[in-house]
N, C-alpha and C positions, 0 to 999 in steps of 0.2 A: 445520042439520046440516052438518058439514064433510065434504065428499066428495072432498077433494084426495087424489090417489093418492100412495102412498109408493113409494119405490124398492124393488126386490126385496131382501129381506134386511134392510130397515130396520125397526126396531121403534119403536113410539111409547113415549116415556118415561112411566113412571107416577110422578108426583111424590109421590103418597101413599106408595108403597112405597119410593121412593128420593129423598127430598126434597133431598138434597145431591148427587145424581148420582154417588155413589161407584162404582156399578157401571160407568157409562160411563167414568169416569176410570180405573178399574182396567183395563178392557179396552183403553183407549188406551195405557196404560203397558206392557201386555203385548205390543203389536204390535211387529214388527221396526222398529228405528230405526238410523240411522247417525250417527256423529260424525266430522266431517271436519276435518283440520288441514292447512293449507298451511305447510310448513316453510321452504322457500327455493327460489330459482330461480337457474340458472347459464347463462351464455352469451347473455344478452339483447343485442339490437342496441344499440350505444352511441348515445344521443340527441345532438342538436345542442347542447343546453344542459346544463351541469353541475348546475344547480339544478332537479332533477327529483325528484319523489316517486313511488315505485312501490308499487302496492297489488295484492293478489291477491284474486280473487273465485271463488266456486264456487256453482253452483245446479243443481237438477234440471232436466232438459230441459223448456223451455216452462213453467216454474213460477217467475216472478220473485219470488214471496213466499218462496221457499225459500232465497234468497241468503244466503250467509255471506261476510264480508269480513275481511281482515286489517288490521293497522295499517299505517301508511305507513313505507316505508324510504327512506333517502336514497341508497342505492346503486342506480344505474340498471342496472347490468350483472349483478351477483351479489347481489341483495337477499336478506335473511334476515328471516323473520318469527317463526320458532321456535314456530309453532302458536298465536300469539295471535289468536284468531278472535273474531268479534262474537257468537257464540252457541255453546252447548254441543252441540246436536244440530240436524240439519236439519229444518225444518218442512215439512209437506205432502209429504214424501218417502214413496213407496210402493214395494214390491218391483217391480222391472222398470224403474225409472227409470235412465237413464244420466246421468252427471254431466258438466257442462261447466265447465272452469277457464279463467279469463281473467286476463291480466296487464295492468293499466292503469297509465299514466304521466300525470302532470300537471305542466306547466311552472310552476314557482313564481317564475320571473324576470319582471320587468316590474311595472308599476303595477296592471294589471288581471288579475293572476294568479288572484285569487279568483273571478273571473267566468268563467274558462276551464273547459271540460269536460275530463274525463280522456280520454285516447286509448288505444285498444286496440293493444297492441304484440305480443302473443302469446296463443295459446290452445291448448287440447287437450281431449280427451274420454276418458272411460273407460266401457266397457260394463258392464252390470249383472252379466254372468257373470264379469267379471274381479275383482270385489270382494265378491260375495255367494256364500256366507254366511261366508267365512273372513276377510274384510277384505283390506286392501291395505297393505303396508308395516308391518304389526304382527304380533307373535307369530311372526315368521319366515316368514310366508306371502307369497310374491311379492316383487317388487322394490318400492322406494319411490320410483321415478322414472318420469316420463312424458315422452316427447319433445314438444317444443313446436313449434307451427306458426305461421306468419305470419297476419295477418288474412285474406289471400286463400287460405289453405289450403296454402301451400308449407312444407316442412320447413325449420326454422332449424338449420343445422349447429352441433352442439355445445351446443344450448340444451335444458335439461331442467328439469322442475318436480318437486320432491320433496314428496310428500304422504303422509298417513296416513289411512286410512279404517277405522274401527272399527265393526263391526256388533254391535248389541245386541239381546237378546231373540230370538235365533234358535232357542233350544232345542237339541234333539239333532239333529245333522246326519245325513242318510241315508247309506247305504252307497254309493249312486251318486255323490254329491258327494264322498265321501272317496276313492273310486277315481279320480275325475277329478282331484282335487287331487294325489293321489299320482303319477299318471302325467303330468299335463299342467301342474302348477304353477298359475300364475295365468292361464293361457290360457283363452279361452272355448271353448265346445263346438265351434265351427267350426274354430278354430285347432288344437284337440286332434285332431280327425279328420284334418286335413291333416297334422299331424305324424306320426300313426300310419300314414297312407297312404305317407308318404315315409320311414318309419323304416328299411326295408332299405337304401335308397339312402344315407341318412345314415350308417348303421353302416359300409357299404362304403367310403364316402368317408373317414370317420374312420380306418378301418383302413389305407387306402392312404396317408393323410397320416402315420400313425404309422410305417409300414414304409418309406416313402421311394420312390425310383424303382424300377420293376420291371425284371426281366431282359428283354433284347430277344428271347431265344430261347425264352421260355416258350410252351407250347401246351396245349390242352385235353386231349389224349390223355395227356400226362404227369400233368396234374392228376387225371384220373380214375384213373390207375394208382396214384398216391401216396395217394389217399383210399380207393379201393375195396379194394385188396388188404390193407392193414393193418386196415381196418375189418372185413372178412370174417374175417380170421385171428383178430382179437380176439373176435368173436362165436363162432367155432368153438371156441376154447380155453375160453371161459367157459361156453357152453351144454353142450358135451360133458362138461366137468368135473363139472357137477351130476348127470350120469348115471353117469359112470365112477367117480367117487369112491365111489359106493355099490356098483357091481357089480365093478369091477376097478381098483383104484388103480394097479396096475403098468402097465396099458394106458394110463392117463392119463399116467403118467410117460414112457412111450415116445413118445406123441404130442407131448408138450411138448418132449422132447429132440430129436425129429426136426425139429420146426418151428424150434427154435433153431439147429440145424445148417444148415438150408436158409437161414436169414437170415444166418448167419455166412458161408456160401458165397457169397451175393450180395455181401456186403461185400468178400470176398476177390477175387472175380471183378471187381468194380468197380475195384479198385486194381491189377489185374494185366493179364490178357489182354483184358479188355473196358473198359479205362479210357478208351479213345477212343470208346466207344459213346455215341451221342447220348442214349440213355435214361439217366435218373439211377439207375443200379443201386446205387451206393453209398448214396444217400439212401434208396432203397426198402428196402435191407437193414437200415439203421439203424432206420427207422420200424417195419418189420415185427418186428424184434427187440424194440422197445419194446411193440408190440402183444402179443407173447407174454408179456412180463413183467406188463403191466397185466392181461391176461386171466387169468393165474394168480392174481394178487392179488384181482381182483374175484370170480373163481370161488370162492376160499377164503372170502371174506367172505360171499357168498350161501349157501355150503354151511353155514357155522357159524350164520348168522342164521336160516335157515328150512329149507333143504333136508334137512339131516341129521335134524332132528327129525321132519319129514314122512315121510321114508323109514323112520325108526325106528318110527313108528306104523303103517306099512304092513307091515313085516316082523316086528316084535316080537310076542310071544305075548300073548294075552288070557286072563288067569287070574283066579281068585277068591281071596280071602284074608279072614282076620279080622284084627282089630287085634293079636292075639297071634301071628300067623304070622311066623316068622323072615324078615326082609327078604332075606337071601342066598338063600332058597328061591324068591324071585320076582325075582331079578336079571336074568332074561332076559325079563321081562314088560314090554310097552309100555303096557298098559292093565290095571288091576287093578279088579275089581268086588268091592265090599264087601257085595253083596246077594244073591249066588248061593251062598254057603257056609252050611251048617247050623250048629247049635250056637251060637246067639246072634248071628249076623251081623246080624240085623235091628236090633240095638242099636248097631251101629257108627256113629260120627259124629265130627265134628270138635269137639273141646272148645275152644270159643272163650274160655272163662274162663281157660284155662291158656296162652294164646298170649302171645307177646312180639314186640316190634319192635326191630330194630337200626337206628339212625339213622346214615346216611353220605350226607348229601344227601337222598336218598329214605329211606323207612322200609321195610326189608325184613322181612317178617312170616313167622312160622312158628308153626303150631299143631299139637298132637299129635292123631292119629287114635286114639281109644280106644273100648273097649266096657266094660260093667260088670265083666267078668271081669278085665280088665287094671287097671281103675281101682281095684278093691277089693283088689288083691293087695298083698303086703308091699312089693314094689318095682314101681313103674310103669315098665316097660321099653317105650319108644316105638320101634316098628319103622317107622312111616310118619308123615311130616310133611306137612301141607298148607301150601303157600307162596303168597305173593303180594307185590305191591309197592304201598305206600301204601294199604293197606286194613285197618290196625289202629292201635292206640295203642302206647305203650311197653309196656303190659301189658293184655292182654285186647282186647275190641272187634274181634275178627277177623271180617271180612266179605268175604274174598277169594272170587271166583268165586261158587259156589252152596253154600258150606259152611254157611250159616245156614238154607238151605231144605231140605236133605236130612238130616233127623235120623234117618232109618231106614235109612241105608246109601246110598251113591252110588258114583261111579266115580272112580278116581284115575288120571290120566294121568301116567305116570312121565316126569319131566324128565331128559333125557340129561345126565349128568355133574352133576346136582344144581343146575342153574342155569336161569334164565329172564330175558328172553324168548328169548335165543339159547343155543346149547350152551355150558354152563359159565359163562355170564354171571352174575356176582354170587354164585357158588357159595360163596365164603368168607363173604359177608355173611349168607346164609341159614344157614350152619353156625353162625355166631356168634349169630344170633337163636334157633336151636334150643338152643344151649348156655345162653343167657340164660333161656329158658323152663324148661329142665331144672333149672337151679340155683335158681330162685325157687320152683318148685312141687314140689321133691323128686322129680324124675323122672330117668331115665337114658336117654339116646339110645343106641340099640343100635349097635354097630359095623356099618357098611354100611347104615344106615337109608336108606330111599328117600324122596326129596322129590317130591311129586306135586301136581298141580292138581286140586282136588276139584270135580267137575261132575256133572251128571245124565247126560250122554251124552258119550262120547269124540268124537263127530262135531263138537261145538262147537270143540274145540281143533284137530281135524284140519282143519276148514274154515278156521280162523284161519290156520294155517300154509300151507295151500294158497293162500289169497289172497296171502300174502307171496311164495310161489314164483312165482305168476303175475305179480305186480308186479315181481319181479326181472327178468323178461324185458324189461319196458318201460324200466326205468331203465338197464339195460345197453345197450339200443338208443340211448337219448338220450346216455348218457355217451360211448359209442364215437363217435357222430357229432360231438359237440362236440370231443373230444380229437383224433381223427384227421382230422376235417374241417378243423380249424384248422391242425394241423401240415402237412397236405398242401397247403393253400392257401398257407401262408407259404413252404414249401420251393419250390413251383412258382413263386410270385410273385418270389422273390429268385433263383431259378435255382440253389439249393444242390444239390450232388451232380452237376452237369453236369461234363463234362471240364475239368479244371484248376481246379475250384472247391471242392475239399475238401482237408483237411490232408494226407492220405496219397497225394495224386496223384503226387508225385515220389519216393515212398519207395523204389521199386525201380529208379529210373533209374540209369544209369552216372554215377559222380561226375565233376563237372567239375573240371579241373585249376585249381589256384589260380594267380593271376598271379605269374610269376617262378619257379615251381617246376620248369618244364621246362628242359632243357639246350638251348643254342643248336644243337648238332649234331643234336638230335632233331627240331627244328622247321624245318630248312632245306628238307627235301624233303617236308614234309607240308602239306596244305591247311589253312586255318584251320578250327577246330572251330565248327560252326554247329548250334545246337539245332534239331532238326527241328520242334519245336513252335513256335518263334519264326518270325514272318513275315519273310522276307528279300526285298529288292528287287534286281532285276537289270536291266541295260541290254542290250537286244538291238540289234546293229549289222548291217545288211544292206549288203554292198558288191558293186556290179555288176562282173563280170569282162569280159575282152576278148571272149569268145565268147558273150556274152549271158547267162551264168549268174550267179546271185546267191550270194555267200558270206555265211553267217550266223555271227556270233560273239556271245558274251555276256560282259559285264564286271560285276564287283561294284562298287557305288558307293563302298565304302570302300577298294577296291584296284583302281583303274582300269587299272593296267599289266598285270594278269593277265587274259588272255583265254582263253576256252574255245571252240575252233573246232569247229563242227558239220558242216563240209563245204559243198559247193556243190550247188545244185539249180536 
């Protein structure tokens, strides 16, 4: 009896069940494999002899049987092999192996050249994480070059080896590997963590390289002022707008106008009475005015996309109706219940068979809300339409919201201005879908017909828009920080808005006379005009007097014969 132990996980082959070992061969072919091609090398050290052949080798670490070799090239400095390897795939390779590349040269000159062994002139390695599972130098993943080292491990300047590593039978790649490849390219895990750790420093360095030399008089207090004031003003205009647009739009207009006037006042002060102020008032006014404009724009966008519909559901009336109730009689309703009115309301439902879809990129769907009394009448007059996006075919198959589940009456949430998902969005497309359904099914869409979302409870739609409202706070915070944080940093970094560094700085200064415009008689008794903002150099002369006093005088370097006497002391 054979009692020899088997390695863990090793199965004894059953020759009767698998006489040709097809199962073993199939499992071996399904394991991950790699195919390595050495293309060329550049910048190798020039040998002493010109008659030298150069060959490339690659093998898995400590596995000589896995070696693949190229053909020989006669170029000793920039050899090219074009991927002509001795084998198709690397034998004995398993996941986790790093690869070693070697460049060998053999001297072919002399009588005994055939007996000489090849000499190692350059080498390099690549880690497992750098080429698995995406490959290296193929399909756009990673570079195709590796820096070469000398036999003693020192870098060879300008020497590179160009290779391709193709990974086979890897199957579906996990999300973690995809994220690493997306963020870190061909770097291994350790290099990726290092790059993420130093990412803020790298971004700051790249920004400084792009912006150039900074201003000498920049300071942190100006930076805080240029970021905090516009940022807070932006949030104030945006957030207050979502409240005041509902309660009192006139008050919102007053706040926006007041804020704009304050910003314009800062700009005006910065170019007039406070233009020599060390604080960048002109730049602050410009950025704050931009904050007002962006705040109004973002506030309107959030109001139309989510806030107006949510406020409408809070303040609009909740009424009941039948399919035959005139739509203008429910024009002030935000929620219409089709299950609380007598006289056949229990039969009210969405007729999915008479629905239609209008294609304009997406499919905009509309289906009539009917009951037997309306459906069996001489003229099917549709007062209420259930709508949705991408939930129907060109005709029929209407599955929007819960219209197929509520056959005995449900709740219709009135969409403001007949559009969704935002106020008035795609209203024309839904109208055309309703007209299409009416024309095909011999129906008439009533003037002022209401477009609703048909659900079991209005809380579903209310919570949906409440989530959008809450999310709008977060994206406005991030947007404001990105915009005004970047602007404030750039303005402070370059010193924009400081005295003398903006276009309107000299707007209200006294005009300087042009050369040759003044008459000689007018300039004989006048001192030369000197711009007080320009730096002037003067020479001070101290002369000792006979009684021990000192006389002080000043001369201008451009007019040394003019002296201004300041007396003795």
